[in-house]
N, C-alpha and C positions, 0 to 999 in steps of 0.2 A: 376797201373793206373796213368798215368801222367796227363791226364785230362779227363773231362767228355765228352761224345759224344754230338753232337748237338741235337740228339733226347732227351737225358736226360735233357739237359738244357731247351728244349721246355716243357718237362713234369713238370719241376720245376716251370716254369713261366706261365703255361697254364691257360686258363679261362674256363675249362671244368667242373666247379662246385666244384673243390677242393679248399681248403684254399690256396690262392696264397702267394708267398713269398713276404716279404717286400724287396724292392730294395732301397738301399741307395748309395749316392755318397760321396766320401771322397777325400779331398785335400791331396797333398803330405805332409807327416809328421803327419797327423791326425791319432789318435788312433781309431781303430775299436772296440777293447776290450783290457782290461788291466788285469794283474794278479789280481785274487780275484773277478773279475766280475762274475755274474751268468753265468753258462754254459747252457743257455737256447735256443741256436740255433746253427746250423752248418752254415757255410758260403760257398757260391759258388762265386768265383771271376769271374765276367762277363767280365771285362776288367781292365787293369792296372797291378800293381804289389804290393805285400804285403810282408813285412818282419815279421817273427815270431821271437820274441826276449825274452830272459830270462836274467835278470840282465845285460842289455846292450849288451849281446852276441847274435849275430844273429844265430838262430837255423836253419832256412830255409827261402827260398825265394819262395813265391807262385806265380805261373803264371796264366794267364787268363784260365779259364776252370777247375781249380782245386778247391777242397774243402779244408777247414780248420776249426778248431774249433769244430770238430766232437766229440772229447773226452768228452767235457763237456756235450753235449747233450746225449751221450750214457751212461755215468756213473753218470750224474746229480751232478757233482762236480763243484766247482768254476774254473775259468780259471787258468791255470798253467803258461801261457806266455802272452806276449803282442803281439797284431797284429797291425802293423803300416803301413799305406799306403805309398808306395814309390813313387807313381805317382798318377795322377788323377785316381781313382779307382771306379768301380761300383760293389757293392756286393749285392747278394741276400741272405737274411737270412731265413733259413728253420727251422721253429719251430717244436716241437715234433709231433703235429698232422699231419702235412704234411709229416714229415719224416716217421712216422708209415704208412701212406697211401701209400707212395712210396715203403716201404719195403713189405707191404702186396700185393700191386698190380703189382710189377715188380721184378721177381727173378733176372733180369739183374742188377737192381739197388743194390739189396742186395749183389750180387757177386762183383759188382764194388766197393762198399764200403769196403768189406772184402779184395779185392785185393789191394786197396789203403793203408789200414792199414798194410797189410803184407809187401808191398813194402817199406813203411816207416820204419817198424821194421827191415827189412833186411838191409836197408841203414844204420841205426844206428849201427847194429851189425858189418857191414863191415868197419865202420870208427872209 
C-alpha cells in the first residue's frame, strides 16, 4: 500500500460521530515525534513530506497519503525513530479509539494496514 485511498482519508477525518483525528501542521525541519516518545497514535500524512530517521540515518521518506508511526500504536511501545517534516506538512493523528473503530468497521482498512506493513517488511528484506 503506497498510499491510502481518498475514501479512507475521508473516513479518518469524517464528522459522522466517531472520534475525529487531531490534525497538526509542521514547518520544515520540525519534529513530529522523536525516539522514546510515547507511541500513542499513528499518523496519516495529508500533505507534505516526512523523513523517518534513526541516529541521523534516513530510514524512509513518507509521501502524502501514507501512514507512519503505526508500530507504536499497535505494540504500545515508545517510538523507535524520529519523524521530521521535510516541507510544510499536515498530519492527522489517529489515536487508539479511532484506530480500533476503523479496524472493526472496515475490513478494507484492516487489510490496507496489513498490506502496508507487509510491503515495508518486503522492502527491508530486499535491501
